[in-house]
C-alpha positions as CSV (number, residue, x, y, z in Angstrom):
1,M,0.2,-0.2,0.2
2,M,2.9,2.3,0.9
3,L,4.7,1.7,-2.3
4,K,1.2,2.4,-4.2
5,H,1.0,5.4,-2.2
6,W,4.6,6.8,-3.1
7,I,3.5,6.3,-6.8
8,K,0.6,7.9,-7.4
9,T,2.4,10.8,-5.5
10,I,5.5,11.0,-8.0
11,V,2.4,10.6,-10.9
12,V,0.8,13.3,-9.5
13,A,4.1,15.5,-8.6
14,A,5.0,14.7,-12.5
15,S,1.8,15.5,-14.0
16,L,2.2,19.2,-11.9
17,M,5.5,19.5,-13.1
18,S,4.6,19.0,-16.8
19,A,1.7,21.7,-16.4
20,T,3.9,24.3,-15.2
21,A,6.4,23.5,-17.8
22,A,3.7,24.0,-20.2
23,F,3.1,27.2,-19.6
24,A,6.4,28.5,-18.7
25,F,7.7,31.2,-21.2
26,T,11.2,32.3,-21.9
27,E,12.0,36.1,-22.3
28,G,14.2,36.2,-25.6
29,K,12.1,33.5,-27.1
30,D,8.4,33.6,-26.5
31,Y,9.1,37.2,-25.7
32,K,11.4,40.2,-25.4
33,A,11.5,43.7,-24.1
34,M,10.8,46.7,-26.6
35,A,14.2,48.3,-27.8
36,K,12.4,51.7,-27.3
37,P,9.2,51.3,-24.7
38,M,6.2,53.1,-25.7
39,P,3.6,55.2,-23.3
40,V,0.4,53.5,-23.0
41,A,-2.8,55.2,-24.2
42,V,-4.8,55.2,-20.9
43,P,-2.9,55.9,-17.7
44,G,-3.4,53.7,-15.1
45,K,-4.5,50.5,-16.9
46,A,-2.4,47.6,-18.3
47,E,-2.5,47.6,-22.1
48,V,-2.2,45.3,-25.0
49,I,-2.4,46.3,-28.3
50,E,-2.9,43.9,-31.1
51,F,-1.3,44.4,-34.2
52,F,-3.0,42.9,-37.2
53,W,-3.7,42.8,-40.7
54,Y,-7.2,41.7,-42.2
55,G,-5.7,39.9,-45.0
56,C,-3.3,37.9,-42.6
57,P,-4.1,33.9,-42.2
58,H,-2.4,34.3,-39.0
59,C,-4.3,36.9,-37.6
60,F,-7.5,35.1,-38.7
61,A,-6.4,31.9,-37.4
62,I,-5.9,33.6,-33.5
63,E,-8.7,35.6,-33.4
64,P,-11.1,33.5,-32.1
65,Y,-8.8,32.8,-28.9
66,V,-8.4,36.7,-28.7
67,D,-12.1,37.3,-28.7
68,A,-12.8,34.7,-26.1
69,W,-9.9,36.3,-24.0
70,A,-11.0,39.9,-24.6
71,A,-14.5,39.2,-23.9
72,K,-13.1,38.4,-20.1
73,L,-10.5,41.3,-19.5
74,P,-10.8,43.1,-16.1
75,K,-11.7,46.5,-16.4
76,D,-8.1,47.1,-15.7
77,V,-6.6,46.1,-18.9
78,N,-7.2,47.9,-22.3
79,L,-7.3,45.8,-25.4
80,R,-6.2,48.0,-28.6
81,R,-6.4,46.8,-32.1
82,V,-4.0,48.5,-34.6
83,H,-4.6,47.4,-38.3
84,V,-0.8,47.7,-39.5
85,M,0.3,50.2,-42.4
86,W,3.8,49.4,-43.9
87,D,5.0,51.9,-46.4
88,G,5.1,50.7,-49.8
89,R,2.3,48.3,-49.0
90,N,-0.8,50.3,-50.9
91,D,-2.5,46.7,-50.9
92,M,-3.5,47.6,-47.0
93,E,-4.8,50.7,-47.6
94,G,-8.2,49.9,-48.4
95,H,-8.3,47.3,-45.8
96,A,-7.1,50.0,-43.3
97,K,-9.6,52.1,-44.2
98,I,-12.5,49.4,-43.6
99,F,-11.1,49.2,-40.0
100,L,-10.8,53.0,-39.1
101,A,-14.6,53.2,-40.7
102,L,-15.8,50.7,-38.5
103,Q,-13.8,52.0,-35.5
104,G,-15.1,55.3,-36.2
105,M,-18.6,53.4,-35.6
106,G,-17.6,51.8,-32.8
107,L,-17.8,48.2,-34.5
108,D,-14.4,47.0,-35.1
109,A,-14.3,44.8,-32.5
110,K,-17.7,43.4,-33.5
111,Y,-16.6,43.0,-37.0
112,Q,-13.2,42.1,-36.8
113,Q,-13.8,38.1,-37.5
114,A,-16.3,38.7,-40.0
115,V,-14.0,41.1,-42.3
116,M,-11.1,38.7,-42.3
117,K,-13.5,35.6,-43.1
118,A,-15.1,37.6,-46.0
119,V,-11.8,38.8,-47.1
120,Q,-10.1,35.2,-46.5
121,T,-12.5,32.5,-47.1
122,D,-15.3,34.2,-49.0
123,R,-12.4,35.6,-51.2
124,I,-14.5,38.8,-51.1
125,E,-12.6,42.0,-52.9
126,L,-13.5,44.4,-50.1
127,R,-10.9,46.9,-51.2
128,N,-13.4,47.7,-54.3
129,E,-15.9,50.0,-52.9
130,A,-19.2,48.6,-54.5
131,K,-18.3,45.0,-53.2
132,L,-17.5,46.6,-49.9
133,L,-21.0,48.7,-49.4
134,E,-22.4,45.9,-50.8
135,W,-21.3,43.6,-48.0
136,V,-22.0,45.8,-45.1
137,K,-25.1,46.2,-46.2
138,K,-25.6,42.6,-45.9
139,Q,-24.0,42.9,-42.3
140,G,-26.9,45.2,-41.5
141,I,-24.1,48.1,-40.8
142,D,-25.7,51.5,-41.8
143,V,-24.3,52.1,-45.5
144,A,-24.5,55.7,-45.0
145,K,-22.8,56.3,-42.2
146,F,-20.2,53.6,-43.1
147,K,-19.3,55.3,-46.5
148,A,-19.3,58.8,-44.6
149,N,-16.4,57.6,-42.2
150,Y,-14.9,55.6,-45.2
151,N,-14.2,58.5,-47.3
152,G,-13.9,61.3,-44.6
153,F,-11.2,63.6,-44.3
154,S,-10.1,62.0,-40.6
155,T,-9.8,58.2,-42.0
156,Q,-7.3,59.8,-44.7
157,M,-5.8,61.8,-41.8
158,Q,-5.7,58.4,-39.3
159,L,-4.4,56.4,-42.0
160,K,-1.0,58.2,-41.9
161,N,-1.5,57.6,-37.8
162,L,-1.5,54.1,-38.5
163,T,1.7,54.2,-40.8
164,K,3.2,55.9,-38.1
165,I,2.2,53.7,-35.1
166,T,3.5,50.8,-37.4
167,Q,6.9,52.6,-37.6
168,D,6.9,53.4,-34.0
169,Y,6.5,50.1,-32.5
170,Q,8.7,48.4,-35.4
171,V,6.2,46.0,-36.2
172,D,7.6,43.8,-38.5
173,G,5.4,41.2,-38.9
174,V,1.5,40.0,-38.0
175,P,-0.4,39.2,-35.6
176,M,2.2,40.9,-32.9
177,F,1.2,41.8,-29.3
178,V,2.7,44.8,-27.2
179,V,2.0,44.8,-23.7
180,N,2.3,47.7,-21.3
181,G,4.5,49.4,-24.1
182,K,7.5,47.1,-22.8
183,W,6.8,43.5,-23.9
184,V,6.4,42.1,-27.5
185,T,5.3,38.5,-28.4
186,S,3.5,36.7,-31.1
187,P,2.3,33.3,-32.2
188,A,5.4,33.0,-34.0
189,M,7.7,33.6,-30.7
190,V,5.5,31.4,-28.8
191,G,5.1,28.7,-31.5
192,A,1.6,28.3,-31.6
193,E,-1.7,29.5,-33.3
194,D,-4.0,29.0,-30.3
195,A,-4.7,30.4,-26.8
196,T,-1.1,29.8,-26.1
197,I,-0.7,33.6,-27.0
198,T,-3.2,34.9,-24.6
199,K,-1.7,33.1,-21.7
200,M,1.7,34.5,-22.9
201,V,-0.3,38.2,-22.7
202,D,-1.8,37.1,-19.2
203,E,1.7,36.4,-18.3
204,L,3.2,39.6,-19.2
205,I,0.7,41.6,-17.7
206,A,1.1,40.0,-14.3
207,K,4.8,40.3,-14.6
208,D,4.4,44.4,-14.6
209,R,1.6,44.0,-11.5
210,K,4.3,42.4,-9.7
211,A,7.2,44.7,-10.5
212,P,8.5,47.5,-8.1
213,K,6.8,50.5,-9.1
214,K,9.0,53.3,-9.9
215,K,8.7,56.3,-7.3
């Protein structure tokens, strides 16, 4: 009986160690420090920025996990989604304008996966305005308001801001996550396109919470 007890104890301990190891992340491999720390948008709140592109299959793959995670975020964590704009990539501008138009209506998060599905699965050329507005109508979105945002002067100005943010954060691939303007991680770094990335983000938030506050 004693032998069986010790064997059971060893098995349980080994299982716990294995589970702990599975969620152990390493700096320099799974995440890295920002070369130049950036300020957060809302002081006093933890910040997570998700850099993405509607046409990126890796972004589409992780989005269900990000949405599920975002739905349970505590009030002191601010999630920002930013559509990247790289210099010389004019093919991204149409998608970025869709993001900005939806964001201006407060609908960007709600339709995040829907836009990706339309672009990547349904192969709808949403960079064609006529096809875009037809798709917008089918989603039940106010077409007139969307069109006004899509073609508005502020959207053109915000496109330049997206380019600047992409450059300032040195985004060289998507999806990419930045936590509190200090830490960078991505599915490519953690080696998985599943909930592992949100576990990594949670760990970085916790890491900063535990860090000594500067006086």
